[in-house]
C-alpha positions, 0 to 999 in steps of 0.5 A: 168679799173673799176671793178664792184662787180659782176666781183670781186666776179667772179674773187675771186671765180675763184681764190678760185677754182684754189687754191682748185684745186692745194691743191687737186693735192698736197694732192693726190700726197702726199697720192697716188703717190710720193715715200718716202725717200730713206733709202739707200741714202749714204750707200755703195753698194756691190761693195763699191761705192755710185753713185753721179752726174756723174753716175746719169747723165749717168743713166738718159741718158740711162734710156729708155734702162735700163727700156726695159732691166729691163722688162726682167731681175731682175739684171737691174734697172733704178735708183741706190738706193745707191746714194748721194741723191740730186746730183744723182737726179739732174744728173739723171733728167738732163740726162733724160731731155737732152736725151728726148729733144735731141730725140724730136729735132732730130725727128723734124729735120728729119720730117721737112727734110722728109716732104719737 
């Protein structure tokens, strides 16, 4: 396929617009939304523990219930701040994503069974 100069200019401006949009989103996330470094990473909690991958997986799995309870009490948090860092975060995301995915799949199966 042969492109003329107008088509190439149009593609370049669209690409430039996309790049500027992505750069704007990254700048806004950096300035407005992303949390900073956790200063309590690898520090022992009051009970003498540092949460790693497996507690992160569990906390991610029960995050919805933790959130509901955290609305009514100050003794429950969604996220353990005394954690090992990357491995805790990885477990948390796997747990949260897994339970969310499973919920949507079971909901879809129930809907399909009910709608027949």
